[in-house]
RORO-998227 format. One record per residue (C-alpha): residue number from 0; x, y, z. Coordinates in steps of 0.05 Angstrom, whole numbers, m for minus. Example, Ala and Ser with C-alpha at 12.3 -4.5 7.8 and 13.67 -1.06 7.14 Angstrom:
BEGIN
[marvex 0, [246, m90, 156]]
[marvex 1, [273, m21, 143]]
END
This chain:
BEGIN
[marvex 0, [m7, m57, m156]]
[marvex 1, [m76, m81, m173]]
[marvex 2, [m83, m113, m104]]
[marvex 3, [m65, m47, m71]]
[marvex 4, [m119, m12, m111]]
[marvex 5, [m170, m64, m90]]
[marvex 6, [m149, m56, m17]]
[marvex 7, [m155, 19, m25]]
[marvex 8, [m226, 13, m51]]
[marvex 9, [m251, m42, m5]]
[marvex 10, [m219, m24, 62]]
[marvex 11, [m210, 51, 55]]
[marvex 12, [m269, 69, 10]]
[marvex 13, [m220, 96, m42]]
[marvex 14, [m193, 148, 7]]
[marvex 15, [m118, 153, m5]]
[marvex 16, [m107, 200, 55]]
[marvex 17, [m139, 149, 102]]
[marvex 18, [m98, 92, 73]]
[marvex 19, [m33, 131, 75]]
[marvex 20, [m45, 149, 148]]
[marvex 21, [m59, 76, 166]]
[marvex 22, [5, 56, 130]]
[marvex 23, [46, 112, 162]]
[marvex 24, [67, 142, 96]]
[marvex 25, [50, 207, 61]]
[marvex 26, [m9, 212, 14]]
[marvex 27, [41, 235, m39]]
[marvex 28, [81, 170, m31]]
[marvex 29, [18, 128, m36]]
[marvex 30, [m6, 166, m97]]
[marvex 31, [61, 158, m130]]
[marvex 32, [63, 82, m122]]
[marvex 33, [m9, 76, m146]]
[marvex 34, [6, 119, m208]]
[marvex 35, [71, 82, m223]]
[marvex 36, [44, 12, m213]]
[marvex 37, [87, 3, m151]]
[marvex 38, [153, 17, m184]]
[marvex 39, [206, 51, m141]]
[marvex 40, [163, 43, m79]]
[marvex 41, [224, 43, m34]]
[marvex 42, [238, 6, 31]]
[marvex 43, [196, 52, 74]]
[marvex 44, [133, 39, 33]]
[marvex 45, [147, m36, 28]]
[marvex 46, [160, m39, 102]]
[marvex 47, [95, m2, 116]]
[marvex 48, [55, m50, 73]]
[marvex 49, [86, m110, 107]]
[marvex 50, [71, m83, 176]]
[marvex 51, [0, m66, 156]]
[marvex 52, [m10, m136, 129]]
[marvex 53, [18, m167, 192]]
[marvex 54, [m29, m126, 237]]
[marvex 55, [m89, m143, 194]]
[marvex 56, [m74, m216, 179]]
[marvex 57, [m63, m205, 105]]
[marvex 58, [m9, m241, 65]]
[marvex 59, [39, m186, 44]]
[marvex 60, [60, m228, m16]]
[marvex 61, [m9, m211, m45]]
[marvex 62, [11, m137, m46]]
[marvex 63, [86, m138, m57]]
[marvex 64, [118, m171, m116]]
[marvex 65, [193, m179, m115]]
[marvex 66, [226, m188, m182]]
END
């Protein structure tokens, strides 16, 4: 989740609450995926990241790694 951390710093000035609100998820969910390197993010979080990327012309594959 290095790319998510970069996005957090660069677009949201490191403010997790602001990023979580933009994604439409709870700050707890965001903090959890950041702490756990994206593991067990769940479909709601993945969907939120994809929608955010689509709205902002980012490539979601830079932020979501499917294994």
